[in-house]
Backbone as CSV, one residue per row, in Angstrom:
resi,resn,N_x,N_y,N_z,CA_x,CA_y,CA_z,C_x,C_y,C_z
1,MET,-29.037,-32.141,-35.182,-30.020,-31.330,-34.495,-31.277,-32.120,-34.197
2,LYS,-31.728,-32.885,-35.193,-32.921,-33.683,-34.987,-32.687,-34.723,-33.911
3,THR,-31.501,-35.286,-33.866,-31.182,-36.306,-32.869,-31.238,-35.727,-31.474
4,MET,-30.702,-34.534,-31.274,-30.708,-33.904,-29.958,-32.118,-33.606,-29.511
5,MET,-32.990,-33.117,-30.422,-34.376,-32.820,-30.055,-35.076,-34.104,-29.638
6,SER,-34.794,-35.160,-30.359,-35.397,-36.439,-30.040,-34.958,-36.906,-28.664
7,GLU,-33.655,-36.699,-28.323,-33.161,-37.113,-27.017,-33.796,-36.282,-25.915
8,ARG,-34.002,-34.987,-26.172,-34.629,-34.145,-25.152,-36.049,-34.619,-24.878
9,ARG,-36.762,-34.938,-25.960,-38.132,-35.406,-25.757,-38.130,-36.688,-24.940
10,ASN,-37.192,-37.570,-25.244,-37.130,-38.840,-24.539,-36.790,-38.649,-23.062
11,ARG,-36.053,-37.605,-22.720,-35.716,-37.365,-21.312,-36.950,-36.969,-20.532
12,ASN,-37.894,-36.303,-21.186,-39.096,-35.857,-20.498,-40.108,-36.982,-20.298
13,VAL,-39.945,-38.074,-21.032,-40.895,-39.182,-20.934,-40.452,-40.083,-19.800
14,PRO,-41.374,-40.462,-18.881,-41.013,-41.360,-17.786,-40.501,-42.690,-18.324
15,ALA,-39.580,-43.298,-17.596,-38.906,-44.514,-18.055,-39.874,-45.674,-18.223
16,ASN,-40.958,-45.698,-17.403,-41.849,-46.848,-17.461,-43.065,-46.632,-18.367
17,SER,-43.107,-45.526,-19.124,-44.260,-45.288,-20.008,-44.128,-46.143,-21.263
18,PRO,-45.262,-46.582,-21.887,-45.200,-47.466,-23.060,-44.692,-46.723,-24.292
19,THR,-43.938,-47.427,-25.093,-43.462,-46.846,-26.353,-44.549,-47.028,-27.415
20,ARG,-44.354,-46.358,-28.540,-45.315,-46.490,-29.639,-45.393,-47.949,-30.089
21,ARG,-44.264,-48.642,-30.101,-44.229,-50.051,-30.505,-45.084,-50.896,-29.563
22,HIS,-45.004,-50.612,-28.223,-45.819,-51.362,-27.255,-47.301,-51.109,-27.476
23,VAL,-47.658,-49.870,-27.784,-49.067,-49.526,-28.003,-49.600,-50.266,-29.224
24,ILE,-48.838,-50.257,-30.336,-49.269,-50.937,-31.564,-49.428,-52.435,-31.315
25,ALA,-48.457,-53.022,-30.611,-48.527,-54.453,-30.309,-49.752,-54.761,-29.458
26,GLY,-50.044,-53.889,-28.495,-51.211,-54.088,-27.635,-52.514,-54.036,-28.420
27,VAL,-52.599,-53.083,-29.338,-53.804,-52.968,-30.172,-53.967,-54.220,-31.043
28,ALA,-52.849,-54.688,-31.629,-52.903,-55.884,-32.485,-53.364,-57.096,-31.698
29,ILE,-52.845,-57.246,-30.476,-53.232,-58.385,-29.632,-54.713,-58.295,-29.280
30,THR,-55.174,-57.081,-28.976,-56.581,-56.885,-28.622,-57.490,-57.290,-29.780
31,PHE,-57.180,-56.788,-30.990,-58.007,-57.128,-32.152,-57.914,-58.607,-32.487
32,GLY,-56.708,-59.177,-32.330,-56.556,-60.610,-32.574,-57.421,-61.417,-31.624
33,GLY,-57.451,-60.997,-30.343,-58.287,-61.676,-29.363,-59.758,-61.560,-29.690
34,LEU,-60.164,-60.362,-30.148,-61.568,-60.176,-30.538,-61.930,-61.078,-31.708
35,ALA,-61.035,-61.165,-32.693,-61.304,-62.007,-33.863,-61.389,-63.472,-33.469
36,LEU,-60.475,-63.914,-32.574,-60.494,-65.292,-32.119,-61.774,-65.580,-31.354
37,GLY,-62.168,-64.621,-30.509,-63.415,-64.778,-29.761,-64.606,-64.874,-30.689
38,LEU,-64.639,-64.040,-31.728,-65.733,-64.041,-32.686,-65.788,-65.372,-33.430
39,THR,-64.608,-65.926,-33.771,-64.559,-67.222,-34.445,-65.139,-68.305,-33.550
40,LYS,-64.781,-68.255,-32.247,-65.298,-69.255,-31.307,-66.808,-69.135,-31.165
41,VAL,-67.296,-67.888,-31.113,-68.741,-67.666,-31.001,-69.444,-68.215,-32.233
42,ARG,-68.893,-67.923,-33.438,-69.503,-68.421,-34.680,-69.519,-69.939,-34.696
43,ALA,-68.396,-70.556,-34.270,-68.329,-72.014,-34.262,-69.355,-72.589,-33.301
44,ALA,-69.533,-71.929,-32.135,-70.475,-72.409,-31.134,-71.913,-72.299,-31.634
45,THR,-72.210,-71.272,-32.427,-73.578,-71.072,-32.902,-73.822,-71.718,-34.258
46,GLY,-72.779,-72.355,-34.832,-72.924,-72.990,-36.127,-72.729,-72.036,-37.292
47,GLU,-72.410,-70.766,-37.027,-72.196,-69.789,-38.099,-70.717,-69.762,-38.444
48,GLU,-70.373,-70.253,-39.635,-68.983,-70.293,-40.049,-68.836,-69.656,-41.413
49,ILE,-67.625,-69.683,-41.950,-67.370,-69.139,-43.280,-68.190,-69.914,-44.289
50,SER,-68.856,-69.199,-45.181,-69.688,-69.833,-46.198,-68.804,-70.395,-47.308
51,ARG,-69.033,-71.635,-47.664,-68.301,-72.263,-48.769,-69.319,-72.745,-49.791
52,THR,-69.751,-71.821,-50.649,-70.807,-72.144,-51.598,-70.301,-72.186,-53.031
53,ALA,-68.991,-72.141,-53.229,-68.441,-72.142,-54.584,-67.731,-73.455,-54.875
54,GLU,-67.633,-73.779,-56.157,-66.974,-74.999,-56.584,-65.819,-74.664,-57.520
55,SER,-65.035,-75.684,-57.860,-63.948,-75.485,-58.816,-63.768,-76.744,-59.653
56,ILE,-63.229,-76.547,-60.849,-62.949,-77.648,-61.765,-61.541,-77.465,-62.304
57,HIS,-60.802,-78.559,-62.401,-59.473,-78.544,-63.025,-59.457,-79.651,-64.064
58,GLN,-59.104,-79.288,-65.291,-59.008,-80.269,-66.369,-57.751,-80.004,-67.187
59,GLU,-57.168,-81.066,-67.693,-56.021,-80.949,-68.602,-56.309,-81.832,-69.803
60,ASN,-56.369,-81.215,-70.993,-56.689,-81.932,-72.220,-55.700,-81.551,-73.303
61,VAL,-55.331,-82.534,-74.120,-54.415,-82.282,-75.229,-55.212,-82.241,-76.527
62,PHE,-54.921,-81.228,-77.343,-55.630,-81.015,-78.602,-54.638,-81.071,-79.758
63,LYS,-55.122,-81.552,-80.900,-54.257,-81.694,-82.076,-54.234,-80.395,-82.866
64,ALA,-53.664,-79.371,-82.257,-53.518,-78.058,-82.902,-52.452,-77.281,-82.150
65,SER,-51.793,-76.356,-82.848,-50.744,-75.556,-82.209,-51.348,-74.588,-81.189
66,ARG,-50.484,-74.074,-80.315,-50.950,-73.077,-79.328,-51.562,-71.881,-80.019
67,ASN,-50.913,-71.396,-81.088,-51.434,-70.228,-81.804,-52.832,-70.512,-82.333
68,ARG,-52.995,-71.709,-82.888,-54.280,-72.095,-83.472,-55.358,-72.163,-82.400
69,VAL,-55.040,-72.768,-81.258,-56.008,-72.897,-80.161,-56.375,-71.518,-79.625
70,TYR,-55.365,-70.694,-79.372,-55.623,-69.345,-78.841,-56.526,-68.557,-79.785
71,ASP,-56.186,-68.569,-81.065,-56.979,-67.807,-82.033,-58.418,-68.301,-82.098
72,ALA,-58.608,-69.615,-82.065,-59.965,-70.166,-82.138,-60.796,-69.799,-80.915
73,LEU,-60.147,-69.656,-79.757,-60.879,-69.321,-78.523,-61.118,-67.824,-78.350
74,THR,-60.410,-66.999,-79.129,-60.549,-65.541,-78.942,-61.022,-64.811,-80.190
75,ASP,-61.284,-65.532,-81.271,-61.721,-64.916,-82.519,-63.201,-65.227,-82.742
76,THR,-64.013,-64.206,-82.958,-65.463,-64.386,-83.075,-65.832,-65.365,-84.181
77,LYS,-65.274,-65.194,-85.369,-65.649,-66.055,-86.500,-65.299,-67.513,-86.234
78,GLN,-64.095,-67.743,-85.726,-63.663,-69.118,-85.487,-64.470,-69.757,-84.363
79,PHE,-64.698,-69.019,-83.290,-65.464,-69.593,-82.179,-66.912,-69.833,-82.599
80,ASN,-67.433,-68.979,-83.463,-68.800,-69.165,-83.957,-68.914,-70.496,-84.710
81,GLU,-67.892,-70.838,-85.489,-67.900,-72.117,-86.192,-67.841,-73.284,-85.215
82,LEU,-67.041,-73.139,-84.151,-67.003,-74.176,-83.113,-68.363,-74.321,-82.447
83,THR,-69.045,-73.198,-82.262,-70.362,-73.223,-81.635,-71.364,-73.971,-82.513
84,LYS,-71.276,-73.795,-83.806,-72.176,-74.522,-84.717,-71.976,-76.026,-84.582
85,ILE,-70.725,-76.446,-84.472,-70.439,-77.872,-84.294,-71.005,-78.348,-82.961
86,SER,-70.835,-77.543,-81.901,-71.341,-77.911,-80.570,-72.862,-77.946,-80.543
87,ALA,-73.496,-77.016,-81.253,-74.963,-76.943,-81.260,-75.581,-78.210,-81.837
88,ALA,-74.854,-78.860,-82.741,-75.365,-80.105,-83.319,-75.422,-81.220,-82.275
89,LYS,-74.624,-81.070,-81.190,-74.561,-82.107,-80.154,-75.288,-81.707,-78.869
90,ASP,-75.562,-80.409,-78.673,-76.145,-79.920,-77.419,-77.365,-79.056,-77.722
91,PRO,-78.563,-79.542,-77.414,-79.786,-78.804,-77.756,-79.948,-77.465,-77.023
92,ARG,-79.172,-77.242,-75.956,-79.279,-75.956,-75.232,-78.698,-74.806,-76.040
93,ILE,-77.814,-75.123,-76.988,-77.081,-74.092,-77.722,-77.831,-73.707,-78.993
94,SER,-78.082,-72.418,-79.137,-78.726,-71.914,-80.349,-78.173,-70.531,-80.665
95,LEU,-77.580,-70.395,-81.832,-77.044,-69.099,-82.232,-78.151,-68.111,-82.583
96,GLU,-79.391,-68.606,-82.705,-80.508,-67.702,-82.978,-80.831,-66.858,-81.753
97,LYS,-80.532,-67.381,-80.551,-80.796,-66.635,-79.316,-79.846,-65.453,-79.168
98,ALA,-78.577,-65.684,-79.386,-77.569,-64.614,-79.271,-76.348,-65.018,-80.090
99,PRO,-75.861,-64.144,-80.970,-74.691,-64.481,-81.769,-73.427,-64.492,-80.911
100,THR,-72.423,-65.213,-81.400,-71.113,-65.206,-80.736,-70.488,-63.830,-80.908
101,GLU,-70.030,-63.254,-79.806,-69.311,-61.978,-79.838,-68.133,-62.093,-78.898
102,ILE,-66.945,-61.814,-79.396,-65.740,-61.890,-78.559,-64.867,-60.673,-78.828
103,SER,-64.664,-59.863,-77.810,-63.722,-58.752,-77.906,-62.308,-59.326,-77.888
104,ARG,-61.370,-58.661,-78.525,-59.970,-59.102,-78.501,-59.153,-58.287,-77.500
105,GLU,-59.838,-57.480,-76.667,-59.151,-56.589,-75.722,-59.357,-57.055,-74.282
106,VAL,-58.354,-56.827,-73.434,-58.505,-57.064,-72.000,-59.588,-56.128,-71.481
107,GLY,-60.521,-56.661,-70.716,-61.668,-55.880,-70.228,-62.856,-55.950,-71.160
108,GLY,-62.632,-56.462,-72.374,-63.709,-56.562,-73.349,-64.671,-57.697,-73.020
109,ALA,-65.915,-57.563,-73.502,-66.963,-58.534,-73.205,-67.019,-59.632,-74.254
110,PHE,-67.657,-60.749,-73.883,-67.913,-61.814,-74.839,-69.242,-62.483,-74.516
111,THR,-69.839,-63.081,-75.535,-71.068,-63.866,-75.433,-70.812,-65.159,-76.191
112,LEU,-70.965,-66.298,-75.509,-70.645,-67.588,-76.103,-71.833,-68.540,-76.074
113,PHE,-71.836,-69.495,-76.980,-72.822,-70.565,-77.019,-74.259,-70.057,-77.006
114,GLY,-74.540,-69.096,-77.876,-75.905,-68.588,-77.984,-76.368,-67.825,-76.753
115,GLY,-75.419,-67.205,-76.053,-75.775,-66.395,-74.884,-75.824,-67.159,-73.582
116,ILE,-75.416,-68.425,-73.578,-75.409,-69.207,-72.335,-74.286,-68.740,-71.417
117,ILE,-73.117,-68.409,-72.000,-71.989,-67.904,-71.208,-71.727,-66.452,-71.599
118,LEU,-71.639,-65.591,-70.585,-71.337,-64.169,-70.764,-70.130,-63.846,-69.900
119,GLY,-69.385,-62.803,-70.260,-68.271,-62.434,-69.393,-67.354,-61.395,-69.984
120,ARG,-66.176,-61.271,-69.339,-65.161,-60.303,-69.762,-63.776,-60.925,-69.630
121,HIS,-62.879,-60.464,-70.499,-61.489,-60.908,-70.419,-60.779,-60.179,-69.278
122,VAL,-60.079,-60.936,-68.451,-59.276,-60.369,-67.371,-57.813,-60.269,-67.806
123,GLU,-57.337,-61.298,-68.507,-55.941,-61.328,-68.962,-55.878,-62.072,-70.293
124,LEU,-55.176,-61.501,-71.237,-54.940,-62.149,-72.531,-53.453,-62.092,-72.833
125,VAL,-52.796,-63.236,-72.792,-51.386,-63.327,-73.163,-51.359,-64.142,-74.448
126,PRO,-51.211,-63.488,-75.600,-51.360,-64.179,-76.881,-50.625,-65.517,-76.944
127,HIS,-51.406,-66.538,-77.296,-50.924,-67.892,-77.537,-50.402,-68.589,-76.281
128,ARG,-50.649,-68.011,-75.121,-50.180,-68.622,-73.872,-51.270,-68.755,-72.806
129,ARG,-52.035,-67.672,-72.583,-52.969,-67.684,-71.453,-54.198,-66.828,-71.745
130,ILE,-55.355,-67.325,-71.279,-56.607,-66.575,-71.335,-57.235,-66.686,-69.948
131,VAL,-57.546,-65.556,-69.323,-58.252,-65.551,-68.039,-59.510,-64.711,-68.229
132,GLN,-60.645,-65.285,-67.831,-61.923,-64.617,-68.064,-62.806,-64.680,-66.832
133,CYS,-63.647,-63.655,-66.660,-64.758,-63.712,-65.706,-65.943,-64.285,-66.475
134,TRP,-66.520,-65.348,-65.952,-67.633,-66.047,-66.609,-68.891,-65.958,-65.769
135,ARG,-70.015,-66.021,-66.436,-71.273,-66.298,-65.743,-72.193,-67.002,-66.721
136,GLU,-72.921,-67.959,-66.234,-73.958,-68.568,-67.049,-75.199,-67.714,-66.912
137,VAL,-75.970,-67.634,-67.970,-77.083,-66.692,-68.045,-78.124,-66.927,-66.946
138,ASN,-78.218,-68.143,-66.425,-79.224,-68.436,-65.404,-78.724,-68.247,-63.970
139,TRP,-77.477,-67.778,-63.788,-76.981,-67.511,-62.434,-77.623,-66.256,-61.882
140,ASP,-77.562,-66.108,-60.563,-78.080,-64.893,-59.927,-77.327,-63.679,-60.442
141,PRO,-77.988,-62.517,-60.516,-77.313,-61.294,-60.996,-76.053,-60.995,-60.183
142,GLY,-75.004,-60.579,-60.872,-73.760,-60.188,-60.204,-72.850,-61.331,-59.814
143,VAL,-73.236,-62.587,-60.093,-72.409,-63.735,-59.738,-71.519,-64.088,-60.929
144,TYR,-70.206,-64.079,-60.709,-69.226,-64.412,-61.742,-68.234,-65.426,-61.193
145,SER,-67.653,-66.195,-62.082,-66.579,-67.118,-61.734,-65.350,-66.724,-62.546
146,VAL,-64.249,-67.437,-62.323,-63.027,-67.157,-63.076,-62.627,-68.421,-63.831
147,ALA,-62.465,-68.284,-65.145,-62.011,-69.386,-65.993,-60.614,-69.043,-66.510
148,ARG,-59.704,-69.999,-66.378,-58.303,-69.763,-66.781,-57.868,-70.876,-67.724
149,PHE,-57.379,-70.484,-68.902,-56.859,-71.421,-69.893,-55.357,-71.175,-70.028
150,GLU,-54.568,-72.152,-69.636,-53.120,-72.074,-69.830,-52.792,-72.991,-71.004
151,LEU,-52.161,-72.444,-72.049,-51.860,-73.211,-73.250,-50.401,-73.660,-73.216
152,VAL,-50.185,-74.973,-73.229,-48.846,-75.535,-73.082,-48.539,-76.405,-74.302
153,GLU,-47.390,-76.154,-74.945,-46.996,-76.983,-76.087,-46.838,-78.427,-75.644
154,GLN,-47.376,-79.333,-76.447,-47.275,-80.760,-76.155,-46.984,-81.468,-77.479
155,GLY,-45.708,-81.596,-77.823,-45.338,-82.145,-79.122,-45.827,-81.209,-80.220
156,THR,-46.599,-81.762,-81.158,-47.173,-80.923,-82.215,-48.541,-80.385,-81.824
157,GLY,-49.013,-80.764,-80.630,-50.318,-80.312,-80.169,-50.216,-79.316,-79.034
158,THR,-51.339,-79.115,-78.353,-51.414,-78.155,-77.245,-52.199,-78.762,-76.094
159,LYS,-51.625,-78.654,-74.904,-52.374,-79.042,-73.707,-53.041,-77.796,-73.149
160,ILE,-54.349,-77.853,-72.959,-55.060,-76.770,-72.266,-55.186,-77.173,-70.808
161,VAL,-54.558,-76.407,-69.932,-54.737,-76.580,-68.496,-55.847,-75.610,-68.107
162,PHE,-57.005,-76.155,-67.793,-58.212,-75.356,-67.581,-58.609,-75.394,-66.113
163,ASP,-58.742,-74.212,-65.516,-59.219,-74.096,-64.144,-60.412,-73.159,-64.118
164,HIS,-61.490,-73.628,-63.528,-62.699,-72.813,-63.394,-63.033,-72.775,-61.912
165,THR,-62.977,-71.587,-61.312,-63.145,-71.455,-59.859,-64.210,-70.427,-59.525
166,GLY,-64.796,-70.613,-58.351,-65.702,-69.601,-57.810,-67.101,-69.628,-58.372
167,PHE,-67.496,-70.723,-59.022,-68.866,-70.744,-59.534,-69.793,-71.373,-58.498
168,PRO,-71.076,-71.003,-58.530,-72.001,-71.515,-57.511,-72.186,-73.029,-57.635
169,HIS,-72.582,-73.649,-56.512,-72.859,-75.080,-56.534,-73.846,-75.398,-57.637
170,ARG,-73.662,-76.536,-58.283,-74.552,-76.957,-59.355,-75.975,-77.180,-58.819
171,GLN,-76.931,-76.857,-59.659,-78.301,-77.200,-59.306,-78.422,-78.724,-59.328
172,ARG,-79.325,-79.261,-58.516,-79.508,-80.699,-58.486,-79.860,-81.207,-59.889
173,GLY,-79.204,-82.256,-60.309,-79.488,-82.825,-61.620,-78.639,-82.242,-62.736
174,THR,-77.881,-81.161,-62.462,-77.016,-80.585,-63.492,-75.686,-81.323,-63.477
175,PRO,-75.244,-81.859,-64.597,-73.981,-82.626,-64.580,-72.792,-81.750,-64.243
176,ARG,-71.898,-82.289,-63.436,-70.670,-81.560,-63.096,-69.852,-81.381,-64.366
177,GLY,-69.367,-80.182,-64.587,-68.564,-79.926,-65.755,-69.327,-79.227,-66.850
178,GLY,-70.681,-79.288,-66.831,-71.589,-78.631,-67.764,-70.988,-77.903,-68.955
179,MET,-70.966,-76.575,-68.882,-70.501,-75.758,-69.999,-68.995,-75.867,-70.201
180,GLU,-68.254,-76.224,-69.148,-66.811,-76.414,-69.312,-66.555,-77.559,-70.290
181,ASP,-67.310,-78.653,-70.111,-67.145,-79.789,-71.013,-67.572,-79.421,-72.429
182,THR,-68.626,-78.606,-72.538,-69.072,-78.165,-73.861,-67.984,-77.357,-74.536
183,LEU,-67.352,-76.434,-73.775,-66.313,-75.583,-74.353,-65.091,-76.400,-74.756
184,LEU,-64.652,-77.291,-73.882,-63.477,-78.099,-74.203,-63.799,-79.101,-75.308
185,GLY,-65.054,-79.555,-75.357,-65.472,-80.418,-76.458,-65.411,-79.669,-77.773
186,ALA,-65.830,-78.400,-77.753,-65.757,-77.573,-78.960,-64.301,-77.375,-79.374
187,ALA,-63.426,-77.221,-78.404,-62.005,-77.010,-78.720,-61.415,-78.214,-79.448
188,ARG,-61.964,-79.402,-79.217,-61.475,-80.589,-79.925,-61.720,-80.498,-81.428
189,GLU,-62.652,-79.641,-81.806,-62.988,-79.512,-83.228,-62.113,-78.471,-83.944
190,ILE,-61.204,-77.831,-83.234,-60.372,-76.778,-83.834,-59.657,-77.260,-85.103
191,PRO,-59.095,-78.466,-85.129,-58.407,-78.879,-86.357,-59.334,-78.923,-87.587
192,ARG,-60.645,-79.019,-87.360,-61.585,-79.092,-88.480,-61.865,-77.728,-89.106
193,LEU,-61.548,-76.665,-88.383,-61.829,-75.332,-88.915,-60.964,-75.060,-90.138
194,ASP,-61.576,-74.500,-91.155,-60.833,-74.164,-92.377,-60.305,-72.757,-92.242
195,ARG,-59.021,-72.631,-91.961,-58.409,-71.332,-91.709,-58.539,-70.393,-92.889
196,ALA,-58.466,-70.902,-94.073,-58.521,-70.042,-95.264,-59.870,-69.350,-95.363
197,ASP,-60.953,-70.052,-94.985,-62.286,-69.475,-95.066,-62.571,-68.510,-93.934
198,LEU,-62.003,-68.806,-92.741,-62.336,-68.016,-91.563,-61.480,-66.778,-91.413
199,GLY,-60.181,-66.913,-91.588,-59.274,-65.792,-91.322,-59.296,-65.439,-89.862
200,SER,-58.815,-64.232,-89.531,-58.810,-63.716,-88.169,-59.214,-62.276,-88.209
201,ASP,-59.924,-61.830,-87.136,-60.318,-60.414,-87.048,-59.119,-59.565,-86.723
């Protein structure tokens, strides 16, 4: 019955009238042309896509198991001990400004290195992956980057494949790698942590 009604409707439509498919294709071509024209206009006036973000990729091997590395990076007590070791080498870090706080839940907040790094967990895959939204305290309000730690077994140790993307261009005079190097430097101290004293939350 539905087929017959459809055929009747089609008989009433003139043979040379556009089909719905032709109309959709025409609209797509029109918008595509407008977008191409807009791109040409932007290029002619010097207005192009803004590329104001940077990225870092690092791969480092640490003398600790994946479980050990993951726990040290996501446990408040253990990371606080790493921060104390880092503070001895980096005068910017002070636990008196802000204590280390790390939620163990996806969506939970964290404060690292005396409040220099703030953010939230996006993905936590125990002993395998940590993805976080990061911001340094001196960035403009609402500006966040994405830090991703992939933990890969490497013999008796762990390779951290670290990617940090979407952060603003460094201020002049700020060394490339800044807090990323501080964090990965702290991770090198994981074997020194005394597990019996620290435990896990």
